C-alpha positions in Angstrom: 10.0 3.2 7.3 6.5 3.5 7.1 4.1 0.7 7.3 1.5 0.9 5.1 -2.3 0.2 5.5 -4.5 -1.7 3.7 -8.3 -1.0 2.5 -9.6 -3.3 5.6 -7.6 -0.9 8.5 -8.7 2.2 7.3 -11.9 1.6 7.7 -11.4 -0.1 10.5 -9.6 3.3 11.8 -12.1 5.4 10.4 -15.2 3.0 11.7 -16.3 2.9 7.9 -16.6 0.1 5.9 -14.5 -0.2 2.4 -16.8 1.3 0.7 -16.5 4.2 2.2 -12.5 4.2 1.3 -13.3 3.7 -1.6 -15.7 6.8 -2.1 -12.8 8.8 0.2 -10.0 7.9 -2.7 -12.8 9.2 -5.6 -13.7 12.6 -3.9 -9.7 13.2 -3.6 -10.3 13.1 -0.1 -7.4 10.7 0.4 -4.9 9.2 -1.4 -5.1 5.4 -2.4 -1.3 3.4 -4.2 -1.9 0.6 -6.4 1.0 -1.8 -5.8 1.4 -4.7 -7.7 -2.2 -3.9 -9.7 -4.2 -3.9 -7.8 -3.5 -3.5 -3.8 -4.6 -0.7 -2.7 -2.3 1.0 0.1 -2.7 4.1 2.3 -0.2 6.3 4.3 -1.1 6.3 8.0 -0.6 10.0 8.3 -3.0 11.2 5.7 -5.8 8.6 7.0 -5.4 9.9 10.3 -5.9 13.2 8.9 -9.4 12.0 8.1 -10.1 10.8 11.8 -13.3 12.1 11.8 -14.8 12.3 7.8 -17.7 10.3 7.2 -18.8 9.8 3.3 -21.7 11.2 2.9 -23.8 8.2 0.4 -23.4 5.6 -1.5 -20.2 5.3 -3.9 -20.6 5.3 -6.9 -18.4 4.0 -9.8 -15.1 2.3 -9.2 -12.4 4.2 -7.6 -9.7 6.4 -8.7 -6.3 5.5 -8.1 -3.1 7.3 -7.8 0.1 6.4 -8.8 2.9 6.5 -6.1 5.1 10.0 -6.7 8.3 9.8 -7.6 10.5 6.6 -8.4 11.4 6.4 -4.7 7.9 6.2 -3.2 7.5 3.4 -5.8 10.7 1.5 -5.2 10.2 2.2 -1.2 6.4 0.4 -1.8 8.0 -1.7 -3.7 10.9 -2.9 -1.0 8.1 -2.7 1.6 5.4 -5.4 0.3 8.2 -7.5 -1.6 11.0 -7.7 1.2 10.4 -11.2 1.8 11.3 -12.3 -1.5 14.4 -9.8 -1.8 16.0 -11.4 1.3 15.2 -15.6 0.2 16.7 -14.2 -3.1 19.4 -13.0 -1.5 20.0 -15.7 0.8 19.9 -17.7 -2.5 22.5 -15.8 -4.1 24.9 -15.9 -0.9 24.2 -19.8 -0.9 25.2 -20.5 -4.7 28.5 -18.9 -4.1 29.0 -20.3 -1.2 28.7 -23.4 -3.2 30.5 -22.5 -6.2 33.2 -20.9 -3.9 33.7 -24.3 -2.6 33.0 -26.9 -5.1 
């Protein structure tokens, strides 16, 4: 499973600041995925395709955020960002079943 990059990781890779990353999103040159209603994430392969690009001029206005593609993309992103909680819930469920079955 591919790990998505944060705004700071993208900015560091491209050699620009966070506002420059948001400008790329606004210009439609980079697709951002909004997860959890507030966090922007980016696919590494899309970022690597922009390696030489540097946005010109200061960014204006808030970034335009596109939703993740289909339901499979959204499910994959959900599992990626909530994997710890899902694993914890599974462990608790197994423990609860064990306690109920043995008692």
